[in-house]
N, C-alpha and C positions, 0 to 999 in steps of 0.2 A: 636454547638455540634451536631455530626452526630448520626445516628441510633445506630451504634455499641457502641459508647461512652455512649449514653443515656441508652442503654440496660445494659451496664456494671455497671453504677451507679445505675440503677434500680435493678440490680441483688444484689448488696450490700445491698440496702434497703430491698429487698425482703427476703434475707437470714435472716437479723436481724428481720424483721417483722414476718417471718415464725417461727423463734425460739421463739420470744415473743408470737406469736399466739399459738404455740404448748404448751408452759407452761401455758398460760392463759386457753386454751381449756381443758387441763388436769385438772387444778385446779377446773374449773367450773364443768366439767363432774363428777369429784370425789366428790365434795361437794354437788352438787344439782341434779345430775342424768339426765337422758334423758328428763324428763318432764321440769325440770328447764332450760335445754339447749333450748328447744322449746320456752319457754317464753322469754329468752334472745334474741332469733332470732326474735320474734315478736317486741320487743322493738328496736332492731337494724334497722329493716325495718321502724318502726315508726320514728326513729331518722332521717333516710334518707329523709323521706317525709317532716318532719318539717324543716330540714336544707335546703332542696331545695326550700321549700316555703318561707323561711325566706329571700331569696334574689331574689324571683320571678323566680328562675331558669335561671339566666343570667350568670352563671359561665362560661360556654363554650363560650358564646358570648364575655365575658370580655377577655378571653384568646385569642380568634381569633383576636379581633380588637386591642388589645395591641400588638400582634405579628405583625400585619400589619403596625402599626404606632409607633413602638418602637423608631424610630429615629426622630419622630416629636413631640416635647414636648407639644405643644399646643393641638394637636390632642389626644395624650394619656392622658393628664390631664383631658380632657373632659370625656373620657371613665372612668377613675378612679373615678372622682368625681361623675358622674352620677350613677355608680355602687354602690358606697358607700352610697349615699343618698337613693337610692332604697332599699338597704339592711337594713338601720336603720329603715325606715318607715315600711317595710314589716315584719321585725323581731319583731318590737314592736306590730304589729297587731297579729302575731302568739302567742306572749306571753300572750296577753289579752285573746285570744280564749282558750289557754291551761288552764288558771286560771279559766275560766268560766266552761269549760267542762271536767275538770280533772277526775271527778268521773265516768261519763258514758264512757269516753275513757278507763279508767282503767278496767272497767267491760268488755268492748269489747276485749281489748288486753290480759288481764290476767284472766278473769272470776272471778274477785273479786275487791272490792273497797279498799282493804287494801293497795294496791300498788299505790294509787292515789297520795300520797305524792311525788313519784318519778317524776310525771308529773309537780307538782308544782315547784320542783327544776329545771326541764328542762325549765319551763317558765321563770325563772329568769336568766338563763344562755344562752338562745338562741341568744340574741343580741351579746354577747361576742364571741360565736363561729362563727356566721355568719360574723362578722367583720374579724375574722381570715381567713375565706374563701376568702375574697377579697384579702388579702395579699398573700395567696397561689396561687390564680389565677394570681396575678400580677407577682410573681416570675416565674410562668410557662410561661406567655405571653412574658415576657422579656428574657426568656430562661436562667434564673439564676438557672440552674438545680442542681448544687452542693449545693447551699444554700437550695433549696427546699427539696432535698433528705436528707440533714443533719438534717433539721428541723423535717422531718417526722420520721427519725431514732430515734432522741431523744424523740419525742412524743411517739413512740412505746415502748421504754424502760421504760420511766417514767409512761406511761399508764399501762404497765404490772405490775410494782411495786404496783401501786394503786389498780389494779384489785386483785392481790393476797391478799393484806391486807384486802380489803373490802369484798371479797368473804369468806375468812376465818372467819371474825368476823360478817359478815352480811348475809351470805347465798345468796338467790335469790335477796333480796333487795340490798345487797352490790354489786352484779354483775351488776344490773341495774344502780346503782349510779356510778359505775366505768366507764361506757360508757359515762356518762355526764362529769365526772371529767377529763377524758382523753381529751375531746374536749377543756376544759378550759386550761389545761396544754399546748395543742397545740397552742392556741392563744398566750400565753406568749412567747413561743419559736419562733413563726413566727414574732412577734414584734422584738425580739432580732436580728434575721437574716435579717430582712427587713430594719432596721433603717439605715444601711450603704449604701443602694442602692440610686442612684441619683433620682429615682422617688418618694422616700418616703419623702413627705413633707405635712404639713397641707394644704397648698394651693391646692395641687393636689387632695386632697380628699374632699374639702369643697367649692371651689370657682368657679367651672366650670360646673354647671348643664347645660346640653345641650339637647334640645328636639330631635334633629336629632340622637344623641347617644342613647337616650331612645327608639326612634322608632326602631333603628337597633337591640338593645339589646332585645326588646320585642319579636322579632321573636324567640329568643332562649327560652323565657319564655314558649311559646307554645310547643316547642320541648322538653324542660325539663319536663313540666307537663305530657306529654304523655309518655316519655321514663323512667323517674325516678319515678315520683309520682305514675302513674298508675301501673308501674311494681312493686313497693313496696306495693301498695294496694293489687295487685294480690297475692303477696307472703304472706301477712298477711291473706288474705281470704283463700288461699289454705292451709296454716298451720292450721288455725282454722278448716277448713273442715276435715283435717286429724285427728285432736284432737277429733272432734265430731263423725266421721265415724269409725275411728280405735281406737286411744288412744293418750293421751299426749306423751307416750313413742315413738310411731310411728312417731309423729311429730318431736320428738327429733332426731330420726334416719335420717329423711329427712334433718333436719337442719345440722346434722353431715356431710352427703355427700356433701351438698351444701357448707359447710365451708371448706372442703378439696379442692374442686374445686377452691374456692375463694383464698385459700392460695397459691396453686402451680401456679395459673395463674396470680398472682399479677405482676410478672416480665414482663409479656406480656402486660397486660392491662395498667400498669403504663407507660411502654414505649410508648404505643399508645397514651395515654393522654398527656404526657409531650413532646413527640417528634412529633407525627404524626399530631395532631390538628394544632399547630402553623405552622408546615412545609407545610402541604397541603393548609393551608389558604394563605400562601405567594406565592404559585406557580400559575402562570397564564397560562402557556403553557400546552396543552394536552399531548404532548410527554413526558414532564418532569414529569407530574403527573403519567403517565404510568410507567416510570422508577422507581419512588418512590414506587409505589404500588408493582411492581415486586420485587423490592429490599426487601420490607416487607415480601412478601411470601417466597422468597428464604432464608431469614434469620430467620424469626419467626416460620414458620410452622414446620421445622425440630425440633426446640426446643420443640414445643408443643407436637409433636408426641413422642419424646424421653421421655419427662416428663410423658405423659399420660400412655405410655406402662410401664414405671418404676413404676408408682403409682399402676397400675393394678396388676403387678407381686408381689408387696410388700404390698398389701392391708391389709393382716392380721397383719403384723408388724406395719403398720400405725395406724390401729385401736388400737392395744396394746399400742403404744406410745402416741397417742393423747387422747384416751378415757379410758374406763374401760371395763371389760368383759360384762357389761350390754349392750354395743353397738355392740355386735358380729353380730347382724342381718344386720348391715350396709354393710357387705361384699358382700351381694347379689345385692347391688345397684350400684356398681362401673362400670360395663361394659358399659351400655348404657349412664350413666352420662358422662363417659370419651369420648365416641363417640360424644356426644353433645358438650363437651368442645372443641374438635378439630374443629368442624364446626362453633362453636361460634366465635373463633378467626379468622378463615378463612373468615367469613362473616363480622366481625368487621373491618378488614383491609380495606374493601371496603365501609362499611357503614359510616366510619368517613368522607368520601367525602361529604356526605349529610350535616353533621354539618359544615365542613370546608367551604363549598360553600353556606351555608345558604339555602339549598333546603328544606325549611320549609314544604311545602305541601306534597312533596314526603316522607319526614321523618315521618311526623305525620301519614299519611295513612299506611305506612308499619309498624310502631310501633303498632298502634292500631290493625291491622290485626294479627300480630304475638304475641302480648301480649294476645289477645283474644284467638288465636289458642292454645297457651300453656295452658291457663286456661281451655278451653273446653276439650282438650285432657287429661289433668291431672284429671279432674273430671271423665271422662269416664275410664281412666286408673285405678284409685283407685276403681271405682265401679266394674270393670271386672277382674282386676289383683291384686288388693291390692296395697301396697306401691310401689312395683317395677314399677307399671304403671306410676308413676310420672317420672321415668327415661326414660321410653319409650316415653312419651310425650316430654320430654326435647330434646332427640335425634332427633325425627321426626321434631320438630319445627325448630331446627337450621339447619338441612339439607335443609328444605324448604326455610329458610331465606337466606342461602348461595346461593341457586339456583336463588332466586329472585334478590340478589345483582349482580350476574353475568349477569343476563338479563338487569338490570337497567343501568349497567356501561359497557355494551358490546362495545360501541363506543370507550371508552377510552382503554379498554383492547385489542381491535383488531386494534388499530392504529399502523401503522408501526413504529417500534422502531429505524429505521435507517434514 
């Protein structure tokens, strides 16, 4: 499947996910307001941390090596089995830690112990979800894109239904539980679509622990810890900083603009993850890499520009559709956030090379630098400019990140294309 085909299927998924997201956001915003939206954002970031920790962050490594060895049954069986065993062991440990520390975690995330029961529910479901992640990575690595996207579409639809019901009857508690239930629903759907694949067998998941595979996958654990876990810890910290320095409502406004970016960029980020990572992993020649990168810029950047300009021009309508009049202050946050979005995608097209080629040291150094830069600039921005300072920090960070990626990969970019 090529980039255009992948993007087409991604667009179908994105449209459905966006529609589901619009309805979900509207219901949550209407029922629990800006402050509730902020706490939902806190829990979403925490879920990302626990989910990544539950498989030691080997997801992208699993995709990479399955893509490289998809025609070699013995080799891919070792990757699948090693990934699954790692996931079962690490998710069990995360479950135990959640059960032990559910009360202090609830106080940190939500400023109350009353929501600690949500973390207990998460503890008992994390192994189920993380097992589903292995199936999702396998469908991605083996390039079964239609199955992967169909599964995610159904998960979005059923997740939306559960969200509406739980938010209406449970308020904030229901919104948090809905995030967990959606993950469990996704596991069942992934099982259904994976069971007909030739790689789906008990032996491939349980009989091939391989030390060499573990060593290769462990490089991605370091990369994921830095990029995913530290990034989400940063988000939780910054959102809490806004709550303390400004207000819970202000944190809700920031979560709103972040969610808008996430929704409209899904078609791009999803295409990059399901197409670019396995594609770049399989390419060996520098000229071919350059051609694939330029193809990405020629095809994806115009889409991002059109989307971001359209979002800016219709921002008042978007706020009206997605949220409530209580979120009107979000309109002032669009301009610099959208600039940051454009440079974010421009930089990611190149930064995926670091993951695809297992450039662990370079990846970790750049991620730490730019995660820290955004945090520092955000704190300064809020202090001197208020909430809009967060969007200043976002734009500056991704402009700097894009320039850094150009510098790191100048040898590939400047290679003669003929």
